[in-house]
C-alpha positions as CSV (number, residue, x, y, z in Angstrom):
1,M,96.5,130.7,103.5
2,P,96.2,128.2,100.6
3,V,97.3,124.7,101.6
4,L,99.5,123.8,98.6
5,P,101.9,126.7,98.9
6,A,102.2,126.2,102.6
7,L,103.0,122.5,102.0
8,R,105.5,123.4,99.4
9,N,107.2,125.7,101.8
10,A,107.2,123.2,104.6
11,Y,108.5,120.3,102.4
12,P,110.6,121.9,99.6
13,G,112.0,118.5,98.4
14,A,108.6,116.7,98.3
15,N,107.1,115.7,95.0
16,D,103.4,116.3,94.3
17,D,102.3,112.8,95.5
18,E,103.9,113.4,98.8
19,L,102.4,116.8,99.1
20,V,98.9,115.3,98.5
21,L,99.5,112.8,101.2
22,R,100.7,115.4,103.6
23,G,97.5,117.4,102.8
24,F,95.3,114.5,103.9
25,F,97.3,112.9,106.7
26,K,98.6,114.8,109.7
27,G,101.4,114.2,112.1
28,A,104.0,111.5,111.3
29,Q,101.8,109.3,109.2
30,V,103.4,110.3,105.9
31,D,106.9,110.0,107.3
32,Q,106.0,106.5,108.5
33,M,104.6,105.5,105.1
34,L,107.7,106.8,103.4
35,A,110.0,104.9,105.8
36,A,108.1,101.6,105.4
37,Q,109.6,99.0,103.1
38,P,107.6,98.2,100.0
39,M,105.5,95.0,100.2
40,S,107.2,92.0,98.6
41,L,105.2,90.8,95.5
42,V,107.4,87.7,95.2
43,Y,106.4,84.5,96.9
44,Q,109.2,82.2,98.0
45,F,108.1,78.6,97.9
46,Q,109.0,76.6,101.1
47,R,108.3,73.3,99.3
48,D,109.2,71.7,96.0
49,L,106.9,73.1,93.3
50,S,106.3,69.7,91.7
51,G,105.1,68.3,95.1
52,L,102.7,71.2,95.4
53,V,101.3,70.5,91.9
54,K,101.0,66.8,92.6
55,R,99.0,67.6,95.7
56,L,96.8,70.0,93.9
57,V,96.0,67.5,91.2
58,G,95.3,64.9,93.8
59,L,92.8,67.2,95.5
60,S,90.9,67.8,92.3
61,E,87.8,65.7,91.7
62,S,88.3,65.6,88.0
63,G,92.1,65.1,88.1
64,R,92.6,68.2,86.0
65,V,94.0,71.5,87.3
66,A,94.5,74.7,85.2
67,L,96.2,77.9,86.4
68,S,96.1,80.9,84.1
69,T,96.9,84.6,84.0
70,A,97.2,87.1,81.2
71,G,99.1,85.4,78.4
72,L,100.1,82.3,80.4
73,E,98.4,79.0,81.2
74,F,99.5,75.8,82.9
75,A,97.4,72.7,82.9
76,W,97.9,69.3,84.6
77,Q,96.0,66.1,84.4
78,R,96.4,62.7,86.1
């Protein structure tokens, strides 16, 4: 029996991504993945941001620190 039709019959409400996962992972692994909460991509600072920046600049031998990402750059200098 072809795998995809059997998976579609077994999981009629599943989308294609879920069916692919169910084809590769057996047992309750897919159910556990779907039940898991998504990983948080937001970091909550436990300290004052200005204090962290001052400490970072203080650790720099040149006294200059630059942080950058696509389209955004921050630079500090003592």
